[in-house]
C-alpha positions in Angstrom: -122.1 -91.2 -25.9 -121.7 -89.7 -22.4 -124.9 -91.3 -21.2 -123.8 -94.7 -22.6 -120.4 -94.4 -21.0 -122.1 -93.5 -17.7 -124.4 -96.5 -18.0 -121.4 -98.8 -18.6 -119.7 -97.4 -15.5 -122.8 -97.9 -13.4 -123.2 -101.4 -14.6 -119.6 -102.3 -13.7 -120.1 -100.8 -10.2 -123.3 -102.8 -9.7 -121.6 -106.0 -10.8 -118.7 -105.4 -8.5 -121.1 -104.8 -5.6 -123.4 -107.8 -6.4 -120.5 -110.2 -6.9 -122.5 -112.4 -9.2 -121.6 -114.5 -12.2 -123.4 -115.6 -15.4 -126.0 -118.4 -15.4 -125.8 -121.7 -17.2 -126.9 -120.3 -20.6 -124.5 -117.3 -20.6 -121.5 -119.5 -19.9 -122.5 -121.5 -22.9 -122.6 -118.3 -25.0 -119.1 -117.5 -23.7 -117.9 -120.9 -24.8 -119.3 -120.3 -28.2 -117.2 -117.1 -28.4 -114.0 -119.0 -27.3 -114.8 -121.8 -29.8 -115.3 -119.3 -32.6 -111.9 -117.7 -31.9 -110.3 -121.2 -31.9 -112.1 -122.1 -35.1 -114.2 -125.1 -33.7 -117.6 -123.7 -33.0 -120.1 -126.4 -31.9 -123.7 -125.5 -31.2 -125.1 -129.0 -30.8 -125.3 -129.0 -27.0 -127.2 -126.8 -24.6 -127.8 -123.9 -24.4 -130.2 -123.6 -27.4 -128.7 -121.5 -30.2 -129.4 -117.8 -30.0 -127.7 -115.3 -32.4 -128.1 -112.2 -30.2 -125.6 -113.0 -27.4 -123.2 -114.5 -30.0 -122.9 -111.1 -31.7 -121.1 -110.0 -28.5 -119.5 -113.1 -27.1 -117.7 -114.0 -30.4 -115.7 -110.7 -30.7 -115.3 -110.6 -26.9 -113.7 -114.0 -27.2 -110.6 -112.3 -28.5 -110.0 -110.7 -25.1 -109.4 -113.9 -23.2 -110.5 -113.9 -19.5 -111.8 -110.4 -20.0 -114.6 -111.8 -22.2 -116.7 -112.7 -19.1 -116.6 -109.1 -17.7 -117.2 -107.5 -21.2 -120.3 -109.6 -21.6 -121.6 -109.1 -18.1 -121.2 -105.3 -18.3 -122.7 -105.1 -21.8 -125.6 -107.3 -20.9 -126.4 -105.4 -17.7 -126.0 -101.9 -19.3 -128.4 -102.8 -22.1 -130.9 -104.3 -19.7 -130.8 -101.3 -17.3 -131.5 -99.0 -20.3 -134.9 -100.5 -20.7 -136.3 -98.2 -18.0 -135.4 -95.2 -20.0 -137.4 -96.3 -23.0 -140.4 -97.4 -20.9 -140.3 -93.9 -19.4 -140.1 -92.3 -22.8 -143.0 -94.3 -24.1 -145.2 -93.4 -21.1 -144.2 -89.8 -21.3 -145.0 -89.5 -25.0 -148.3 -91.4 -24.8 -149.6 -89.4 -21.9 -149.9 -86.6 -24.5 -149.8 -83.9 -21.9 -150.1 -80.2 -22.9 -147.8 -77.5 -21.4 -150.1 -77.0 -18.4 -150.0 -80.7 -17.5 -146.4 -81.6 -18.2 -146.0 -82.8 -14.6 -148.4 -85.7 -15.4 -146.2 -86.9 -18.2 -143.2 -86.8 -15.8 -145.1 -88.8 -13.2 -146.1 -91.3 -15.9 -142.5 -91.6 -17.0 -141.2 -92.0 -13.4 -143.8 -94.6 -12.6 -142.9 -96.7 -15.7 -139.2 -96.5 -15.0 -139.6 -97.6 -11.4 -142.1 -100.4 -12.3 -139.8 -101.7 -15.0 -137.3 -102.7 -12.4 -140.1 -104.4 -10.4 -140.8 -107.1 -12.9 -140.6 -110.5 -11.1 -137.1 -112.1 -10.9 -135.8 -109.4 -13.3 -132.7 -108.5 -11.3 -131.8 -112.2 -11.1 -131.7 -112.4 -14.9 -129.9 -109.1 -15.2 -127.2 -109.9 -12.7 -126.7 -113.4 -14.1 -126.0 -111.9 -17.6 -129.0 -113.4 -19.4 -130.2 -112.0 -22.7 -133.9 -111.8 -21.9 -133.8 -108.3 -20.2 -131.7 -107.1 -23.1 -134.4 -108.1 -25.5 -137.0 -106.1 -23.5 -134.8 -103.0 -23.9 -134.5 -103.6 -27.7 -138.3 -104.0 -28.0 -139.1 -100.9 -26.0 -136.4 -98.9 -27.9 -137.9 -100.1 -31.2 -141.4 -98.8 -30.0 -139.9 -95.5 -28.9 -138.1 -95.0 -32.2 -141.3 -95.7 -34.1 -143.2 -93.2 -32.1 -140.4 -90.7 -32.8 -140.8 -91.5 -36.5 -137.3 -93.0 -36.7 -138.5 -96.0 -38.6 -135.2 -97.4 -39.8 -133.9 -97.5 -36.2 -137.1 -99.1 -35.1 -136.6 -101.9 -37.7 -133.0 -102.4 -36.8 -133.7 -102.7 -33.1 -136.6 -105.0 -33.9 -134.3 -107.2 -36.0 -131.8 -107.3 -33.1 -134.6 -108.4 -30.8 -135.6 -111.0 -33.3 -132.2 -112.5 -33.0 -132.9 -113.1 -29.3 -136.5 -114.5 -29.2 -138.5 -116.1 -32.0 -141.7 -114.6 -30.6 -140.4 -111.3 -32.1 -140.6 -112.7 -35.7 -144.4 -112.1 -35.9 -144.0 -108.5 -34.9 -141.0 -107.9 -37.1 -142.8 -109.4 -40.1 -145.8 -107.2 -39.5 -143.7 -104.1 -39.1 -141.8 -105.1 -42.3 -145.0 -105.2 -44.3 -146.1 -101.8 -42.9 -142.7 -100.2 -43.6 -142.5 -101.7 -47.1 -145.8 -100.0 -48.0 -145.4 -96.8 -46.0 -141.7 -96.1 -46.3 -140.5 -97.4 -49.7 -136.9 -96.1 -49.1 -136.6 -98.8 -46.4 -137.1 -101.7 -48.7 -133.5 -102.5 -49.1 -133.0 -102.4 -45.3 -136.0 -104.7 -44.8 -134.7 -107.3 -47.2 -131.2 -107.2 -45.8 -132.4 -107.3 -42.2 -134.7 -110.3 -42.8 -132.0 -112.2 -44.6 -129.5 -111.6 -41.8 -132.0 -112.7 -39.2 -132.7 -115.9 -41.2 -129.0 -116.6 -41.8 -127.9 -116.1 -38.2 -130.7 -118.2 -36.8 -130.4 -121.1 -39.2 -127.2 -120.7 -41.2 -124.7 -120.9 -38.3 -126.4 -124.0 -36.8 -126.5 -125.6 -40.2 -122.7 -125.3 -40.3 -121.9 -126.1 -36.6 -124.6 -128.5 -35.4 -126.6 -131.6 -36.4 -129.5 -129.4 -37.8 -130.4 -125.9 -38.7 -133.2 -126.2 -36.3 -131.1 -127.3 -33.3 -132.5 -124.5 -31.1 -136.1 -125.8 -31.6 -135.0 -129.4 -31.0 -133.1 -128.6 -27.7 -136.1 -126.5 -26.5 -138.4 -129.4 -26.9 -136.4 -131.4 -24.3 -136.8 -128.8 -21.5 -137.7 -130.1 -18.1 -139.4 -126.8 -17.3 -142.1 -127.1 -19.9 -145.8 -127.2 -18.9 -147.1 -130.7 -18.9 -150.8 -129.9 -18.4 -153.1 -126.9 -18.7 -150.7 -125.2 -21.0 -153.0 -122.4 -22.0 -153.9 -121.1 -18.5 -150.5 -122.2 -17.2 -148.8 -119.9 -19.7 -151.2 -117.1 -18.9 -150.5 -117.6 -15.2 -146.8 -117.3 -15.8 -147.3 -114.0 -17.6 -149.6 -112.6 -14.9 -147.0 -113.5 -12.3 -144.4 -111.2 -13.9 -146.1 -108.0 -12.7 -148.1 -107.3 -9.6 -151.9 -107.5 -9.7 -152.1 -103.8 -8.8 -150.0 -102.8 -11.8 -152.1 -105.0 -14.1 -155.2 -103.3 -12.8 -153.6 -99.9 -13.6 -152.8 -101.2 -17.1 -156.5 -102.2 -17.5 -157.6 -98.8 -16.4 -155.2 -97.3 -18.9 -156.7 -99.5 -21.7 -160.2 -98.4 -20.7 -159.1 -94.7 -20.8 -157.5 -95.4 -24.3 -160.8 -96.8 -25.5 -162.7 -93.7 -24.4 -160.1 -91.4 -25.9 -159.7 -93.5 -29.0 -156.0 -93.7 -28.3 -155.0 -96.2 -31.0 -151.3 -96.3 -30.1 -152.0 -97.4 -26.5 -154.6 -99.9 -27.7 -152.1 -101.3 -30.3 -149.5 -101.8 -27.6 -152.1 -103.6 -25.5 -153.0 -105.8 -28.5 -149.3 -106.5 -29.0 -149.1 -107.7 -25.4 -152.0 -110.1 -26.0 -150.6 -111.3 -29.3 -147.2 -112.1 -27.6 -148.9 -114.2 -24.9 -151.0 -116.0 -27.5 -147.8 -116.9 -29.5 -146.3 -118.1 -26.2 -149.3 -120.3 -25.6 -148.9 -121.7 -29.1 -145.3 -122.5 -28.4 -146.3 -124.2 -25.1 -148.9 -126.3 -26.9 -146.2 -127.4 -29.3 -144.0 -128.5 -26.4 -141.6 -125.7 -25.9 -141.1 -124.4 -22.3 -143.3 -121.2 -22.3 -141.2 -119.8 -19.4 -142.1 -116.6 -17.7 -138.9 -114.9 -18.8 -139.9 -115.5 -22.4 -142.7 -113.0 -21.7 -140.6 -110.3 -20.1 -141.2 -108.3 -23.3 -145.0 -107.9 -23.0 -144.5 -107.4 -19.3 -142.2 -104.5 -20.1 -144.7 -103.0 -22.5 -147.5 -103.5 -19.9 -145.4 -101.3 -17.5 -145.3 -98.5 -20.1 -149.1 -98.9 -20.6 -149.6 -98.6 -16.8 -147.5 -95.5 -16.8 -149.7 -93.9 -19.4 -152.7 -94.7 -17.2 -151.1 -92.9 -14.3 -150.5 -89.9 -16.5 -154.0 -89.8 -17.9 -155.6 -90.1 -14.4 -153.8 -86.9 -13.5 -154.9 -85.1 -16.6 -158.4 -86.2 -17.6 -160.5 -86.1 -14.4 -159.8 -82.4 -13.7 -161.3 -81.6 -17.0 -164.6 -83.0 -15.8 -164.8 -81.2 -12.5 -162.6 -80.3 -9.5 -164.0 -83.1 -7.5 -163.2 -85.6 -10.3 -159.7 -84.1 -10.4 -159.1 -84.8 -6.7 -160.6 -88.3 -7.1 -158.1 -88.9 -9.9 -155.2 -87.8 -7.7 -156.5 -89.9 -4.8 -156.8 -93.0 -7.1 -153.2 -92.6 -8.3 -152.1 -92.3 -4.6 -154.0 -95.5 -3.7 -152.4 -97.3 -6.6 -148.9 -96.2 -5.7 -149.3 -97.1 -2.0 -150.8 -100.5 -3.0 -147.7 -101.2 -5.0 -145.4 -100.6 -2.0 -145.9 -104.0 -0.1 -145.4 -106.2 -3.2 -142.4 -104.0 -4.2 -140.8 -104.6 -0.8 -141.5 -108.3 -1.0 -139.9 -108.6 -4.4 -136.9 -106.5 -3.2 -136.4 -108.9 -0.3 -136.6 -111.9 -2.7 -134.0 -110.3 -5.0 -131.7 -109.6 -2.1 -131.9 -113.2 -1.0 -131.1 -114.2 -4.5 -128.1 -112.0 -4.6 -126.8 -113.7 -1.4 -127.3 -117.1 -3.1 -125.5 -115.8 -6.2 -122.6 -114.6 -4.2 -122.2 -118.1 -2.6 -122.2 -119.5 -6.1 -119.6 -117.0 -7.2 -117.3 -118.1 -4.3 -117.8 -121.8 -5.4 -116.8 -120.9 -9.0 -113.8 -119.1 -7.7 -112.7 -122.2 -5.7 -113.2 -124.3 -8.8 -111.0 -122.0 -10.9 -108.3 -122.2 -8.3 -108.5 -126.0 -8.2 -108.2 -126.2 -11.9 -105.2 -123.9 -11.8 -103.5 -126.0 -9.2 -104.1 -129.2 -11.2 -102.4 -127.6 -14.2 -105.4 -126.8 -16.4 -106.2 -123.5 -18.0 -107.8 -121.2 -15.4 -109.3 -118.8 -17.9 
């Protein structure tokens, strides 16, 4: 509880410093919350229906103008927490013995730092989007599974499934596994899948023109790929992480093959599966945006962290020269990440400046509405 409270305080301080406001979609989610309190929820118009943010914005709607800040702090706090779970996964999968614990710590630190370097990630965190939140839920679900906390892994996966339909494939596969391996979870699995279905399709059925309004609205996106949808989607995914980090992840997968590390290989397969699902969505006509693939990008960060840890552990077991070569390779990788990291930091800073200008404009609009006699909240 202390860590959660501290994270909330840090999130509030970051938001006060950044002086940003929600993007287009989050304002729509806030409207849904207000409408729910007023008893006239309408999910026909943009943004496309998503149950996950509604779980927060609906009760937050009871707090009037504080609703915006409650949502922004909640969204940022959950998003920031993803680095912790990326680090925990990298630490665990490094599988370091007592003499090499430092390598696991290096792997965890690398994964945590790289998590915050995903392209445009800070823009979406500071504009209160749900995509970084879903990354945290996915990473937390993986961490809970590795810790043998299977019920929590399912619950977190179900919450992630309320934010992105791509998660459905993985939640379904995990449900089958848990049904067979953990019979005591069967009631939870049934209840969770029913809740996911009801929230995705039941609420729109009552408040819009169709239970499938989210899919219909997504088909009309102006940001969808109009040609070369397969390689275009792959390109959008590859742009999320730097080429250097992706090379490290490939090295990590290679080491996992040699070591027969099935967990790391399963995570890599999951990354590929998510991108394939996104390609299928793009071919159907849905947008296939880069931020819809933040989740596999976050998992890739954890895989790269494992690679860093293994490069510090495995080569010394071959020879002293190999050990020094492993350390040198890690140093080269880290140094190679510095220029793109600085470039992305400058881009994010520029974006914050733009966001602050937008916040000032929103403030002027609020004052204008108040002077004209409308509700300023």
